[in-house]
C-alpha positions as CSV (number, residue, x, y, z in Angstrom):
1,M,5.5,0.4,-19.3
2,F,4.9,1.5,-15.7
3,R,3.7,5.1,-15.1
4,L,3.0,6.9,-11.8
5,W,1.3,10.3,-11.5
6,G,2.2,12.5,-8.6
7,K,0.4,15.7,-7.7
8,I,0.3,18.2,-5.0
9,I,-3.1,19.6,-3.9
10,K,-3.8,22.7,-1.9
11,D,-7.2,24.1,-1.2
12,N,-8.7,21.7,-3.8
13,H,-6.4,23.0,-6.5
14,L,-3.7,21.2,-8.4
15,I,-0.5,23.0,-7.6
16,K,2.1,20.7,-9.2
17,D,2.0,17.4,-11.1
18,M,4.5,15.1,-12.6
19,T,4.5,11.7,-14.3
20,V,7.3,9.2,-13.8
21,S,7.8,6.3,-16.3
22,N,9.8,3.2,-15.6
23,D,10.6,0.5,-18.2
24,T,12.9,-1.7,-16.0
25,E,12.2,-5.3,-15.0
26,D,12.0,-4.4,-11.3
27,T,9.0,-5.5,-9.2
28,R,5.9,-3.3,-9.0
29,T,6.8,-2.3,-5.4
30,H,10.3,-1.2,-6.4
31,K,8.9,0.8,-9.3
32,I,6.5,2.6,-7.0
33,F,9.2,3.5,-4.5
34,Q,11.6,4.7,-7.2
35,A,8.9,6.8,-8.8
36,L,7.9,8.3,-5.4
37,E,11.6,9.1,-4.7
38,A,12.0,10.8,-8.1
39,I,8.9,12.9,-7.4
40,C,10.1,13.9,-3.9
41,Y,13.6,14.7,-5.2
42,A,12.2,16.9,-8.1
43,W,10.0,18.8,-5.7
44,D,12.5,19.0,-2.8
45,L,10.3,17.0,-0.4
46,S,11.2,14.5,2.3
47,R,10.0,11.0,1.5
48,P,6.6,10.3,3.1
49,I,6.1,7.5,5.6
50,W,3.7,4.8,4.5
51,L,1.2,4.4,7.3
52,D,-1.1,1.4,7.5
53,S,-4.1,3.4,6.2
54,T,-2.0,4.7,3.3
55,I,-1.0,1.1,2.3
56,A,-4.6,-0.1,2.5
57,E,-5.9,2.8,0.4
58,F,-3.1,2.1,-2.2
59,K,-3.9,-1.6,-2.4
60,R,-7.6,-0.9,-2.9
61,H,-7.4,1.9,-5.5
62,S,-3.8,2.0,-6.8
63,K,-3.9,5.6,-5.4
64,A,-2.6,7.0,-2.2
65,R,-2.7,10.4,-0.4
66,F,0.1,11.5,1.9
67,Y,-1.0,14.1,4.4
68,Q,1.0,16.0,7.0
69,D,0.9,12.9,9.2
70,N,3.0,11.1,6.6
71,F,5.8,13.7,6.6
72,I,8.3,14.4,9.3
73,E,8.8,17.9,8.1
74,S,6.1,20.5,7.8
75,I,4.4,20.8,4.3
76,D,2.8,23.8,2.8
77,F,0.1,21.9,0.9
78,D,-2.8,19.8,1.8
79,Y,-1.6,16.4,0.4
80,L,0.6,14.6,-2.1
81,E,-1.3,12.1,-4.1
82,I,0.2,9.3,-6.2
83,Q,-1.7,7.2,-8.7
84,I,-0.7,4.4,-11.0
85,L,-1.7,5.3,-14.6
86,E,-0.3,2.3,-16.4
87,E,1.3,-1.0,-15.7
């Protein structure tokens, strides 16, 4: 089972969090994008842009933070963080 944890952080406080599970036979990349899309839809956020630094961080730690630079629209929190909990 694949599980991805998404959380919104503002002023070093957890504002919202959500876990998305996926049991399909899709690739790991597809599961990550589908989970991120589900999180953004649930919280009414635009989908963030994957910058090179974000991709590198995710490859190293299975965790990525999306800051204002990753979003086209303005955000009212410090960052959105996603982390793979289980593969």
